[in-house]
mmCIF file as gemmi writes it, N, C-alpha and C atoms, coordinates in Angstrom:
data_model
loop_
_atom_site.group_PDB
_atom_site.id
_atom_site.type_symbol
_atom_site.label_atom_id
_atom_site.label_alt_id
_atom_site.label_comp_id
_atom_site.label_asym_id
_atom_site.label_entity_id
_atom_site.label_seq_id
_atom_site.pdbx_PDB_ins_code
_atom_site.Cartn_x
_atom_site.Cartn_y
_atom_site.Cartn_z
_atom_site.occupancy
_atom_site.B_iso_or_equiv
_atom_site.pdbx_formal_charge
_atom_site.auth_seq_id
_atom_site.auth_asym_id
_atom_site.pdbx_PDB_model_num
ATOM 1 N N . MET Axp A 1 ? 12.484 0.06 121.065 1 0 ? 1 A 1
ATOM 2 C CA . MET Axp A 1 ? 12.211 1.464 120.847 1 0 ? 1 A 1
ATOM 3 C C . MET Axp A 1 ? 13.533 2.216 120.96 1 0 ? 1 A 1
ATOM 4 N N . ASP Axp A 2 ? 13.683 3.234 120.147 1 0 ? 2 A 1
ATOM 5 C CA . ASP Axp A 2 ? 14.874 4.078 120.191 1 0 ? 2 A 1
ATOM 6 C C . ASP Axp A 2 ? 14.531 5.378 120.903 1 0 ? 2 A 1
ATOM 7 N N . LEU Axp A 3 ? 15.47 5.866 121.711 1 0 ? 3 A 1
ATOM 8 C CA . LEU Axp A 3 ? 15.251 7.081 122.492 1 0 ? 3 A 1
ATOM 9 C C . LEU Axp A 3 ? 16.289 8.133 122.129 1 0 ? 3 A 1
ATOM 10 N N . HIS Axp A 4 ? 15.845 9.381 122.048 1 0 ? 4 A 1
ATOM 11 C CA . HIS Axp A 4 ? 16.74 10.514 121.788 1 0 ? 4 A 1
ATOM 12 C C . HIS Axp A 4 ? 16.903 11.295 123.078 1 0 ? 4 A 1
ATOM 13 N N . VAL Axp A 5 ? 18.141 11.46 123.521 1 0 ? 5 A 1
ATOM 14 C CA . VAL Axp A 5 ? 18.437 12.22 124.741 1 0 ? 5 A 1
ATOM 15 C C . VAL Axp A 5 ? 18.575 13.682 124.335 1 0 ? 5 A 1
ATOM 16 N N . LYS Axp A 6 ? 17.657 14.519 124.811 1 0 ? 6 A 1
ATOM 17 C CA . LYS Axp A 6 ? 17.651 15.926 124.429 1 0 ? 6 A 1
ATOM 18 C C . LYS Axp A 6 ? 18.519 16.79 125.327 1 0 ? 6 A 1
ATOM 19 N N . LYS Axp A 7 ? 18.535 16.504 126.627 1 0 ? 7 A 1
ATOM 20 C CA . LYS Axp A 7 ? 19.383 17.273 127.537 1 0 ? 7 A 1
ATOM 21 C C . LYS Axp A 7 ? 19.763 16.397 128.721 1 0 ? 7 A 1
ATOM 22 N N . PHE Axp A 8 ? 20.775 16.811 129.418 1 0 ? 8 A 1
ATOM 23 C CA . PHE Axp A 8 ? 21.34 16.085 130.559 1 0 ? 8 A 1
ATOM 24 C C . PHE Axp A 8 ? 22.019 14.796 130.099 1 0 ? 8 A 1
ATOM 25 N N . LYS Axp A 9 ? 22.451 13.987 131.042 1 0 ? 9 A 1
ATOM 26 C CA . LYS Axp A 9 ? 23.068 12.696 130.747 1 0 ? 9 A 1
ATOM 27 C C . LYS Axp A 9 ? 22.177 11.589 131.267 1 0 ? 9 A 1
ATOM 28 N N . VAL Axp A 10 ? 22.14 10.495 130.534 1 0 ? 10 A 1
ATOM 29 C CA . VAL Axp A 10 ? 21.368 9.325 130.935 1 0 ? 10 A 1
ATOM 30 C C . VAL Axp A 10 ? 22.319 8.148 131.007 1 0 ? 10 A 1
ATOM 31 N N . ARG Axp A 11 ? 22.266 7.408 132.1 1 0 ? 11 A 1
ATOM 32 C CA . ARG Axp A 11 ? 23.063 6.18 132.22 1 0 ? 11 A 1
ATOM 33 C C . ARG Axp A 11 ? 22.111 5.014 132.01 1 0 ? 11 A 1
ATOM 34 N N . TYR Axp A 12 ? 22.395 4.223 130.967 1 0 ? 12 A 1
ATOM 35 C CA . TYR Axp A 12 ? 21.578 3.053 130.642 1 0 ? 12 A 1
ATOM 36 C C . TYR Axp A 12 ? 22.502 1.878 130.399 1 0 ? 12 A 1
ATOM 37 N N . GLN Axp A 13 ? 22.33 0.813 131.12 1 0 ? 13 A 1
ATOM 38 C CA . GLN Axp A 13 ? 23.138 -0.405 131.043 1 0 ? 13 A 1
ATOM 39 C C . GLN Axp A 13 ? 24.632 -0.109 131.166 1 0 ? 13 A 1
ATOM 40 N N . GLY Axp A 14 ? 24.979 0.763 132.109 1 0 ? 14 A 1
ATOM 41 C CA . GLY Axp A 14 ? 26.368 1.065 132.399 1 0 ? 14 A 1
ATOM 42 C C . GLY Axp A 14 ? 27.054 1.995 131.425 1 0 ? 14 A 1
ATOM 43 N N . GLN Axp A 15 ? 26.312 2.57 130.503 1 0 ? 15 A 1
ATOM 44 C CA . GLN Axp A 15 ? 26.902 3.485 129.525 1 0 ? 15 A 1
ATOM 45 C C . GLN Axp A 15 ? 26.21 4.835 129.632 1 0 ? 15 A 1
ATOM 46 N N . ASP Axp A 16 ? 27 5.913 129.539 1 0 ? 16 A 1
ATOM 47 C CA . ASP Axp A 16 ? 26.453 7.26 129.621 1 0 ? 16 A 1
ATOM 48 C C . ASP Axp A 16 ? 26.101 7.769 128.228 1 0 ? 16 A 1
ATOM 49 N N . TYR Axp A 17 ? 24.924 8.388 128.137 1 0 ? 17 A 1
ATOM 50 C CA . TYR Axp A 17 ? 24.455 8.997 126.888 1 0 ? 17 A 1
ATOM 51 C C . TYR Axp A 17 ? 24.206 10.458 127.149 1 0 ? 17 A 1
ATOM 52 N N . GLY Axp A 18 ? 24.864 11.331 126.383 1 0 ? 18 A 1
ATOM 53 C CA . GLY Axp A 18 ? 24.732 12.77 126.567 1 0 ? 18 A 1
ATOM 54 C C . GLY Axp A 18 ? 23.709 13.364 125.627 1 0 ? 18 A 1
ATOM 55 N N . PRO Axp A 19 ? 23.534 14.679 125.705 1 0 ? 19 A 1
ATOM 56 C CA . PRO Axp A 19 ? 22.566 15.363 124.843 1 0 ? 19 A 1
ATOM 57 C C . PRO Axp A 19 ? 22.873 15.127 123.364 1 0 ? 19 A 1
ATOM 58 N N . GLY Axp A 20 ? 21.824 14.841 122.6 1 0 ? 20 A 1
ATOM 59 C CA . GLY Axp A 20 ? 21.961 14.63 121.164 1 0 ? 20 A 1
ATOM 60 C C . GLY Axp A 20 ? 22.243 13.199 120.764 1 0 ? 20 A 1
ATOM 61 N N . THR Axp A 21 ? 22.423 12.3 121.709 1 0 ? 21 A 1
ATOM 62 C CA . THR Axp A 21 ? 22.706 10.912 121.368 1 0 ? 21 A 1
ATOM 63 C C . THR Axp A 21 ? 21.419 10.101 121.328 1 0 ? 21 A 1
ATOM 64 N N . VAL Axp A 22 ? 21.509 8.929 120.707 1 0 ? 22 A 1
ATOM 65 C CA . VAL Axp A 22 ? 20.367 8.031 120.567 1 0 ? 22 A 1
ATOM 66 C C . VAL Axp A 22 ? 20.691 6.719 121.263 1 0 ? 22 A 1
ATOM 67 N N . ILE Axp A 23 ? 19.735 6.23 122.034 1 0 ? 23 A 1
ATOM 68 C CA . ILE Axp A 23 ? 19.854 4.928 122.684 1 0 ? 23 A 1
ATOM 69 C C . ILE Axp A 23 ? 18.998 3.961 121.867 1 0 ? 23 A 1
ATOM 70 N N . TYR Axp A 24 ? 19.637 2.979 121.252 1 0 ? 24 A 1
ATOM 71 C CA . TYR Axp A 24 ? 18.937 2.048 120.368 1 0 ? 24 A 1
ATOM 72 C C . TYR Axp A 24 ? 18.49 0.792 121.115 1 0 ? 24 A 1
ATOM 73 N N . GLY Axp A 25 ? 17.323 0.266 120.725 1 0 ? 25 A 1
ATOM 74 C CA . GLY Axp A 25 ? 16.867 -1.03 121.192 1 0 ? 25 A 1
ATOM 75 C C . GLY Axp A 25 ? 16.466 -1.122 122.644 1 0 ? 25 A 1
ATOM 76 N N . VAL Axp A 26 ? 15.877 -0.08 123.19 1 0 ? 26 A 1
ATOM 77 C CA . VAL Axp A 26 ? 15.415 -0.114 124.577 1 0 ? 26 A 1
ATOM 78 C C . VAL Axp A 26 ? 14.046 -0.81 124.597 1 0 ? 26 A 1
ATOM 79 N N . PRO Axp A 27 ? 13.847 -1.771 125.501 1 0 ? 27 A 1
ATOM 80 C CA . PRO Axp A 27 ? 12.525 -2.41 125.601 1 0 ? 27 A 1
ATOM 81 C C . PRO Axp A 27 ? 11.427 -1.371 125.864 1 0 ? 27 A 1
ATOM 82 N N . ASP Axp A 28 ? 10.248 -1.608 125.29 1 0 ? 28 A 1
ATOM 83 C CA . ASP Axp A 28 ? 9.159 -0.622 125.35 1 0 ? 28 A 1
ATOM 84 C C . ASP Axp A 28 ? 8.766 -0.238 126.771 1 0 ? 28 A 1
ATOM 85 N N . ASP Axp A 29 ? 8.682 -1.191 127.685 1 0 ? 29 A 1
ATOM 86 C CA . ASP Axp A 29 ? 8.253 -0.861 129.041 1 0 ? 29 A 1
ATOM 87 C C . ASP Axp A 29 ? 9.273 0.027 129.753 1 0 ? 29 A 1
ATOM 88 N N . ILE Axp A 30 ? 10.551 -0.251 129.57 1 0 ? 30 A 1
ATOM 89 C CA . ILE Axp A 30 ? 11.603 0.581 130.186 1 0 ? 30 A 1
ATOM 90 C C . ILE Axp A 30 ? 11.647 1.951 129.516 1 0 ? 30 A 1
ATOM 91 N N . ALA Axp A 31 ? 11.475 1.975 128.197 1 0 ? 31 A 1
ATOM 92 C CA . ALA Axp A 31 ? 11.502 3.244 127.467 1 0 ? 31 A 1
ATOM 93 C C . ALA Axp A 31 ? 10.38 4.166 127.931 1 0 ? 31 A 1
ATOM 94 N N . LYS Axp A 32 ? 9.197 3.615 128.119 1 0 ? 32 A 1
ATOM 95 C CA . LYS Axp A 32 ? 8.07 4.441 128.581 1 0 ? 32 A 1
ATOM 96 C C . LYS Axp A 32 ? 8.332 5.007 129.964 1 0 ? 32 A 1
ATOM 97 N N . GLU Axp A 33 ? 8.93 4.217 130.839 1 0 ? 33 A 1
ATOM 98 C CA . GLU Axp A 33 ? 9.269 4.712 132.182 1 0 ? 33 A 1
ATOM 99 C C . GLU Axp A 33 ? 10.306 5.83 132.105 1 0 ? 33 A 1
ATOM 100 N N . LEU Axp A 34 ? 11.322 5.664 131.272 1 0 ? 34 A 1
ATOM 101 C CA . LEU Axp A 34 ? 12.348 6.698 131.121 1 0 ? 34 A 1
ATOM 102 C C . LEU Axp A 34 ? 11.751 7.988 130.581 1 0 ? 34 A 1
ATOM 103 N N . ILE Axp A 35 ? 10.889 7.876 129.575 1 0 ? 35 A 1
ATOM 104 C CA . ILE Axp A 35 ? 10.281 9.064 128.969 1 0 ? 35 A 1
ATOM 105 C C . ILE Axp A 35 ? 9.387 9.781 129.98 1 0 ? 35 A 1
ATOM 106 N N . ASN Axp A 36 ? 8.563 9.022 130.685 1 0 ? 36 A 1
ATOM 107 C CA . ASN Axp A 36 ? 7.639 9.636 131.655 1 0 ? 36 A 1
ATOM 108 C C . ASN Axp A 36 ? 8.371 10.31 132.814 1 0 ? 36 A 1
ATOM 109 N N . GLY Axp A 37 ? 9.502 9.774 133.239 1 0 ? 37 A 1
ATOM 110 C CA . GLY Axp A 37 ? 10.242 10.34 134.359 1 0 ? 37 A 1
ATOM 111 C C . GLY Axp A 37 ? 11.277 11.374 133.972 1 0 ? 37 A 1
ATOM 112 N N . SER Axp A 38 ? 11.388 11.688 132.689 1 0 ? 38 A 1
ATOM 113 C CA . SER Axp A 38 ? 12.47 12.577 132.242 1 0 ? 38 A 1
ATOM 114 C C . SER Axp A 38 ? 12.077 14.046 132.153 1 0 ? 38 A 1
ATOM 115 N N . ASN Axp A 39 ? 10.795 14.371 132.3 1 0 ? 39 A 1
ATOM 116 C CA . ASN Axp A 39 ? 10.326 15.761 132.168 1 0 ? 39 A 1
ATOM 117 C C . ASN Axp A 39 ? 10.739 16.385 130.842 1 0 ? 39 A 1
ATOM 118 N N . GLY Axp A 40 ? 10.668 15.625 129.769 1 0 ? 40 A 1
ATOM 119 C CA . GLY Axp A 40 ? 10.963 16.142 128.433 1 0 ? 40 A 1
ATOM 120 C C . GLY Axp A 40 ? 12.411 16.034 128.015 1 0 ? 40 A 1
ATOM 121 N N . ALA Axp A 41 ? 13.274 15.475 128.845 1 0 ? 41 A 1
ATOM 122 C CA . ALA Axp A 41 ? 14.687 15.362 128.495 1 0 ? 41 A 1
ATOM 123 C C . ALA Axp A 41 ? 14.949 14.191 127.549 1 0 ? 41 A 1
ATOM 124 N N . ILE Axp A 42 ? 14.011 13.24 127.481 1 0 ? 42 A 1
ATOM 125 C CA . ILE Axp A 42 ? 14.15 12.076 126.602 1 0 ? 42 A 1
ATOM 126 C C . ILE Axp A 42 ? 12.878 11.958 125.784 1 0 ? 42 A 1
ATOM 127 N N . GLU Axp A 43 ? 13.027 11.688 124.476 1 0 ? 43 A 1
ATOM 128 C CA . GLU Axp A 43 ? 11.864 11.496 123.625 1 0 ? 43 A 1
ATOM 129 C C . GLU Axp A 43 ? 12.001 10.215 122.814 1 0 ? 43 A 1
ATOM 130 N N . ALA Axp A 44 ? 10.872 9.625 122.47 1 0 ? 44 A 1
ATOM 131 C CA . ALA Axp A 44 ? 10.861 8.412 121.662 1 0 ? 44 A 1
ATOM 132 C C . ALA Axp A 44 ? 11.023 8.775 120.195 1 0 ? 44 A 1
ATOM 133 N N . LEU Axp A 45 ? 11.798 7.982 119.481 1 0 ? 45 A 1
ATOM 134 C CA . LEU Axp A 45 ? 11.961 8.174 118.051 1 0 ? 45 A 1
ATOM 135 C C . LEU Axp A 45 ? 11.02 7.23 117.305 1 0 ? 45 A 1
ATOM 136 N N . PRO Axp A 46 ? 10.606 7.597 116.083 1 0 ? 46 A 1
ATOM 137 C CA . PRO Axp A 46 ? 9.74 6.701 115.323 1 0 ? 46 A 1
ATOM 138 C C . PRO Axp A 46 ? 10.467 5.405 114.985 1 0 ? 46 A 1
ATOM 139 N N . ASP Axp A 47 ? 9.701 4.34 114.771 1 0 ? 47 A 1
ATOM 140 C CA . ASP Axp A 47 ? 10.292 3.043 114.439 1 0 ? 47 A 1
ATOM 141 C C . ASP Axp A 47 ? 11.068 3.136 113.139 1 0 ? 47 A 1
ATOM 142 N N . ARG Axp A 48 ? 12.193 2.43 113.121 1 0 ? 48 A 1
ATOM 143 C CA . ARG Axp A 48 ? 13.043 2.409 111.927 1 0 ? 48 A 1
ATOM 144 C C . ARG Axp A 48 ? 12.57 1.32 110.979 1 0 ? 48 A 1
ATOM 145 N N . GLN Axp A 49 ? 12.764 1.547 109.676 1 0 ? 49 A 1
ATOM 146 C CA . GLN Axp A 49 ? 12.475 0.521 108.682 1 0 ? 49 A 1
ATOM 147 C C . GLN Axp A 49 ? 13.687 -0.381 108.546 1 0 ? 49 A 1
ATOM 148 N N . PRO Axp A 50 ? 13.472 -1.655 108.285 1 0 ? 50 A 1
ATOM 149 C CA . PRO Axp A 50 ? 14.618 -2.538 108.037 1 0 ? 50 A 1
ATOM 150 C C . PRO Axp A 50 ? 15.428 -2.062 106.834 1 0 ? 50 A 1
ATOM 151 N N . VAL Axp A 51 ? 16.699 -2.323 106.838 1 0 ? 51 A 1
ATOM 152 C CA . VAL Axp A 51 ? 17.603 -1.852 105.787 1 0 ? 51 A 1
ATOM 153 C C . VAL Axp A 51 ? 17.229 -2.42 104.425 1 0 ? 51 A 1
ATOM 154 N N . ALA Axp A 52 ? 16.805 -3.682 104.373 1 0 ? 52 A 1
ATOM 155 C CA . ALA Axp A 52 ? 16.48 -4.32 103.094 1 0 ? 52 A 1
ATOM 156 C C . ALA Axp A 52 ? 15.345 -3.589 102.391 1 0 ? 52 A 1
ATOM 157 N N . GLU Axp A 53 ? 14.349 -3.123 103.124 1 0 ? 53 A 1
ATOM 158 C CA . GLU Axp A 53 ? 13.234 -2.431 102.502 1 0 ? 53 A 1
ATOM 159 C C . GLU Axp A 53 ? 13.659 -1.088 101.928 1 0 ? 53 A 1
ATOM 160 N N . THR Axp A 54 ? 14.48 -0.345 102.651 1 0 ? 54 A 1
ATOM 161 C CA . THR Axp A 54 ? 14.912 0.953 102.142 1 0 ? 54 A 1
ATOM 162 C C . THR Axp A 54 ? 15.815 0.782 100.934 1 0 ? 54 A 1
ATOM 163 N N . ALA Axp A 55 ? 16.624 -0.276 100.897 1 0 ? 55 A 1
ATOM 164 C CA . ALA Axp A 55 ? 17.485 -0.514 99.738 1 0 ? 55 A 1
ATOM 165 C C . ALA Axp A 55 ? 16.649 -0.812 98.509 1 0 ? 55 A 1
ATOM 166 N N . ASN Axp A 56 ? 15.593 -1.584 98.664 1 0 ? 56 A 1
ATOM 167 C CA . ASN Axp A 56 ? 14.725 -1.89 97.53 1 0 ? 56 A 1
ATOM 168 C C . ASN Axp A 56 ? 14.014 -0.636 97.041 1 0 ? 56 A 1
ATOM 169 N N . GLN Axp A 57 ? 13.596 0.229 97.94 1 0 ? 57 A 1
ATOM 170 C CA . GLN Axp A 57 ? 12.939 1.462 97.541 1 0 ? 57 A 1
ATOM 171 C C . GLN Axp A 57 ? 13.904 2.365 96.785 1 0 ? 57 A 1
ATOM 172 N N . ASP Axp A 58 ? 15.157 2.443 97.235 1 0 ? 58 A 1
ATOM 173 C CA . ASP Axp A 58 ? 16.146 3.268 96.553 1 0 ? 58 A 1
ATOM 174 C C . ASP Axp A 58 ? 16.401 2.762 95.143 1 0 ? 58 A 1
ATOM 175 N N . GLU Axp A 59 ? 16.47 1.433 94.984 1 0 ? 59 A 1
ATOM 176 C CA . GLU Axp A 59 ? 16.691 0.865 93.658 1 0 ? 59 A 1
ATOM 177 C C . GLU Axp A 59 ? 15.534 1.178 92.733 1 0 ? 59 A 1
ATOM 178 N N . LYS Axp A 60 ? 14.312 1.115 93.229 1 0 ? 60 A 1
ATOM 179 C CA . LYS Axp A 60 ? 13.145 1.414 92.404 1 0 ? 60 A 1
ATOM 180 C C . LYS Axp A 60 ? 13.157 2.869 91.964 1 0 ? 60 A 1
ATOM 181 N N . GLN Axp A 61 ? 13.476 3.771 92.903 1 0 ? 61 A 1
ATOM 182 C CA . GLN Axp A 61 ? 13.487 5.186 92.578 1 0 ? 61 A 1
ATOM 183 C C . GLN Axp A 61 ? 14.619 5.528 91.619 1 0 ? 61 A 1
ATOM 184 N N . SER Axp A 62 ? 15.802 4.95 91.831 1 0 ? 62 A 1
ATOM 185 C CA . SER Axp A 62 ? 16.923 5.266 90.953 1 0 ? 62 A 1
ATOM 186 C C . SER Axp A 62 ? 16.693 4.695 89.564 1 0 ? 62 A 1
ATOM 187 N N . GLY Axp A 63 ? 15.96 3.588 89.459 1 0 ? 63 A 1
ATOM 188 C CA . GLY Axp A 63 ? 15.655 3.011 88.16 1 0 ? 63 A 1
ATOM 189 C C . GLY Axp A 63 ? 14.765 3.917 87.338 1 0 ? 63 A 1
ATOM 190 N N . LYS Axp A 64 ? 13.894 4.669 87.995 1 0 ? 64 A 1
ATOM 191 C CA . LYS Axp A 64 ? 13.006 5.594 87.303 1 0 ? 64 A 1
ATOM 192 C C . LYS Axp A 64 ? 13.776 6.796 86.77 1 0 ? 64 A 1
ATOM 193 N N . ASN Axp A 65 ? 14.813 7.188 87.48 1 0 ? 65 A 1
ATOM 194 C CA . ASN Axp A 65 ? 15.544 8.404 87.133 1 0 ? 65 A 1
ATOM 195 C C . ASN Axp A 65 ? 16.746 8.164 86.226 1 0 ? 65 A 1
ATOM 196 N N . LYS Axp A 66 ? 16.978 6.927 85.838 1 0 ? 66 A 1
ATOM 197 C CA . LYS Axp A 66 ? 18.154 6.646 85.016 1 0 ? 66 A 1
ATOM 198 C C . LYS Axp A 66 ? 17.963 7.211 83.613 1 0 ? 66 A 1
ATOM 199 N N . ILE Axp A 67 ? 19.015 7.775 83.086 1 0 ? 67 A 1
ATOM 200 C CA . ILE Axp A 67 ? 19.01 8.317 81.73 1 0 ? 67 A 1
ATOM 201 C C . ILE Axp A 67 ? 20.035 7.53 80.924 1 0 ? 67 A 1
ATOM 202 N N . LYS Axp A 68 ? 19.615 7.045 79.796 1 0 ? 68 A 1
ATOM 203 C CA . LYS Axp A 68 ? 20.534 6.298 78.946 1 0 ? 68 A 1
ATOM 204 C C . LYS Axp A 68 ? 21.416 7.285 78.191 1 0 ? 68 A 1
ATOM 205 N N . ALA Axp A 69 ? 22.707 7.056 78.233 1 0 ? 69 A 1
ATOM 206 C CA . ALA Axp A 69 ? 23.646 7.925 77.528 1 0 ? 69 A 1
ATOM 207 C C . ALA Axp A 69 ? 23.719 7.49 76.066 1 0 ? 69 A 1
ATOM 208 N N . SER Axp A 70 ? 23.485 8.415 75.189 1 0 ? 70 A 1
ATOM 209 C CA . SER Axp A 70 ? 23.604 8.115 73.768 1 0 ? 70 A 1
ATOM 210 C C . SER Axp A 70 ? 24.953 8.626 73.274 1 0 ? 70 A 1
ATOM 211 N N . ASP Axp A 71 ? 25.284 8.337 72.052 1 0 ? 71 A 1
ATOM 212 C CA . ASP Axp A 71 ? 26.574 8.731 71.507 1 0 ? 71 A 1
ATOM 213 C C . ASP Axp A 71 ? 26.747 10.245 71.465 1 0 ? 71 A 1
ATOM 214 N N . ASP Axp A 72 ? 25.678 11.002 71.235 1 0 ? 72 A 1
ATOM 215 C CA . ASP Axp A 72 ? 25.81 12.453 71.131 1 0 ? 72 A 1
ATOM 216 C C . ASP Axp A 72 ? 25.951 13.133 72.496 1 0 ? 72 A 1
ATOM 217 N N . THR Axp A 73 ? 25.582 12.46 73.589 1 0 ? 73 A 1
ATOM 218 C CA . THR Axp A 73 ? 25.718 13.072 74.907 1 0 ? 73 A 1
ATOM 219 C C . THR Axp A 73 ? 26.937 12.558 75.672 1 0 ? 73 A 1
ATOM 220 N N . ALA Axp A 74 ? 27.619 11.545 75.137 1 0 ? 74 A 1
ATOM 221 C CA . ALA Axp A 74 ? 28.786 10.988 75.825 1 0 ? 74 A 1
ATOM 222 C C . ALA Axp A 74 ? 30.002 11.874 75.603 1 0 ? 74 A 1
ATOM 223 N N . LEU Axp A 75 ? 30.932 11.832 76.54 1 0 ? 75 A 1
ATOM 224 C CA . LEU Axp A 75 ? 32.169 12.603 76.404 1 0 ? 75 A 1
ATOM 225 C C . LEU Axp A 75 ? 33.072 11.958 75.363 1 0 ? 75 A 1
ATOM 226 N N . PRO Axp A 76 ? 33.845 12.764 74.64 1 0 ? 76 A 1
ATOM 227 C CA . PRO Axp A 76 ? 34.76 12.192 73.653 1 0 ? 76 A 1
ATOM 228 C C . PRO Axp A 76 ? 35.931 11.486 74.346 1 0 ? 76 A 1
ATOM 229 N N . SER Axp A 77 ? 36.491 10.514 73.677 1 0 ? 77 A 1
ATOM 230 C CA . SER Axp A 77 ? 37.636 9.828 74.247 1 0 ? 77 A 1
ATOM 231 C C . SER Axp A 77 ? 38.859 10.748 74.2 1 0 ? 77 A 1
ATOM 232 N N . VAL Axp A 78 ? 39.71 10.63 75.225 1 0 ? 78 A 1
ATOM 233 C CA . VAL Axp A 78 ? 40.872 11.508 75.346 1 0 ? 78 A 1
ATOM 234 C C . VAL Axp A 78 ? 42.112 10.613 75.516 1 0 ? 78 A 1
ATOM 235 N N . ASP Axp A 79 ? 43.201 11.01 74.796 1 0 ? 79 A 1
ATOM 236 C CA . ASP Axp A 79 ? 44.465 10.305 74.952 1 0 ? 79 A 1
ATOM 237 C C . ASP Axp A 79 ? 45.236 10.966 76.078 1 0 ? 79 A 1
ATOM 238 N N . PRO Axp A 80 ? 45.457 10.253 77.206 1 0 ? 80 A 1
ATOM 239 C CA . PRO Axp A 80 ? 46.116 10.858 78.359 1 0 ? 80 A 1
ATOM 240 C C . PRO Axp A 80 ? 47.527 11.361 78.062 1 0 ? 80 A 1
ATOM 241 N N . SER Axp A 81 ? 48.268 10.667 77.204 1 0 ? 81 A 1
ATOM 242 C CA . SER Axp A 81 ? 49.632 11.09 76.922 1 0 ? 81 A 1
ATOM 243 C C . SER Axp A 81 ? 49.674 12.424 76.162 1 0 ? 81 A 1
ATOM 244 N N . SER Axp A 82 ? 48.656 12.719 75.388 1 0 ? 82 A 1
ATOM 245 C CA . SER Axp A 82 ? 48.659 13.987 74.655 1 0 ? 82 A 1
ATOM 246 C C . SER Axp A 82 ? 48.251 15.154 75.538 1 0 ? 82 A 1
ATOM 247 N N . THR Axp A 83 ? 47.636 14.917 76.683 1 0 ? 83 A 1
ATOM 248 C CA . THR Axp A 83 ? 47.237 15.999 77.56 1 0 ? 83 A 1
ATOM 249 C C . THR Axp A 83 ? 48.332 16.407 78.533 1 0 ? 83 A 1
ATOM 250 N N . VAL Axp A 84 ? 49.394 15.571 78.688 1 0 ? 84 A 1
ATOM 251 C CA . VAL Axp A 84 ? 50.493 15.878 79.598 1 0 ? 84 A 1
ATOM 252 C C . VAL Axp A 84 ? 51.535 16.678 78.855 1 0 ? 84 A 1
ATOM 253 N N . LYS Axp A 85 ? 52.046 17.75 79.458 1 0 ? 85 A 1
ATOM 254 C CA . LYS Axp A 85 ? 53.07 18.576 78.813 1 0 ? 85 A 1
ATOM 255 C C . LYS Axp A 85 ? 54.435 18.115 79.202 1 0 ? 85 A 1
């Protein structure tokens, strides 16, 4: 479970986490204890999706939005030497 530190500092496994930081990979039983004892200073974040799944979703969505460039919409070719003064 991932935890978001909203205020104050939290020391977890020898590392300090300040307001606005996220503590990744905390075991569920420890996370629940931290949340219950924090009086609202720590909140649980929703579960993250694996990276592979989000990459596949992005590819599917971008494939739908692709526009094929035809000759009339493409930019004309430019000679770089003629554009330099």
